[in-house]
C-alpha positions in Angstrom: 92.3 124.6 112.9 95.2 122.5 114.7 94.9 118.7 114.2 96.9 116.3 116.5 96.9 112.8 115.5 97.1 111.1 118.7 97.7 107.5 120.4 96.5 107.8 124.1 98.8 104.7 124.5 102.0 106.4 123.8 103.7 108.8 126.3 105.1 111.2 123.8 101.4 111.6 122.2 100.1 112.3 125.6 102.9 114.9 126.4 102.3 116.6 122.8 98.6 116.6 123.6 99.3 118.2 127.0 101.1 120.9 125.1 98.1 121.6 123.0 96.2 122.0 125.9 98.5 124.4 127.6 98.6 126.6 124.5 94.8 127.6 124.8 94.4 127.2 121.1 91.5 125.5 119.5 92.7 122.0 118.2 90.8 118.6 117.4 92.3 115.4 118.3 92.1 112.4 115.9 92.8 108.8 117.0 94.4 107.5 114.1 94.4 104.0 115.0 90.7 104.2 115.1 90.2 106.6 112.4 92.6 105.4 109.7 94.3 107.2 107.3 93.4 106.7 103.4 96.5 106.6 100.9 95.6 110.2 99.8 95.4 111.5 103.4 98.7 109.7 104.1 100.5 111.1 100.8 99.3 114.7 101.8 100.4 114.4 105.4 104.0 113.2 104.3 104.1 116.1 101.8 103.2 118.5 104.6 106.1 117.2 106.8 108.5 117.3 104.1 109.7 113.8 104.5 110.1 110.6 102.9 107.6 107.9 103.7 110.0 106.0 105.4 110.9 108.6 107.9 107.3 108.2 109.3 107.6 104.5 109.8 108.0 103.2 113.3 111.0 100.7 112.7 110.9 98.8 116.0 107.2 97.8 115.7 107.0 94.1 115.7 104.9 94.1 112.4 107.6 96.0 110.4 110.3 94.0 111.7 108.1 90.6 110.8 106.7 91.8 107.5 108.8 94.5 106.0 112.3 94.9 107.4 115.2 94.4 104.9 112.7 94.5 101.9 113.5 96.9 99.4 110.0 98.9 99.2 108.7 101.6 97.1 107.2 104.6 98.7 103.6 103.4 97.6 104.4 100.3 99.4 105.6 101.8 102.4 102.4 104.0 102.5 100.3 101.1 101.8 102.0 99.2 104.9 101.1 102.4 107.1 97.6 102.5 105.9 97.0 98.9 106.7 99.0 99.0 109.9 98.6 102.5 111.6 100.7 101.5 114.7 103.7 101.8 112.1 103.2 105.5 111.9 105.3 107.8 114.0 103.5 109.8 116.5 102.1 112.3 117.7 101.7 114.2 114.4 100.3 117.8 114.5 98.9 119.8 111.6 98.6 123.7 111.5 97.5 124.9 108.1 99.9 123.9 105.7 102.8 123.0 108.3 103.1 119.7 110.0 105.4 118.0 112.5 105.9 114.7 114.5 106.3 115.4 118.1 109.4 113.7 118.9 110.4 115.5 120.9 106.9 117.0 122.0 108.3 120.5 122.3 108.8 120.4 118.4 105.0 120.9 118.2 105.5 124.5 119.8 107.3 125.5 116.5 104.2 125.5 114.4 101.5 126.5 116.9 
């Protein structure tokens, strides 16, 4: 099953969702601002993405600039920040089995579906 972690207020996330709808494949939508990630879930997701935790952070978000920017943080602290403030998580994220991709640009989703 394909899963998209979606924020309907984000244009790139809406574009990613539209690509999945056009694909005619079965998928589920998770609104991750409402259904928040646990630390364990986020660690698994980061592993599937094959990136460092900091690479999943939206560094232009006000909360990042106010509370975290310029600080030396461990991976655990970065993950804890994203769990506490899910707006910090890049979007959309699409998972298909053991593969995952951040849909920026949205067309990158096509590589795993």
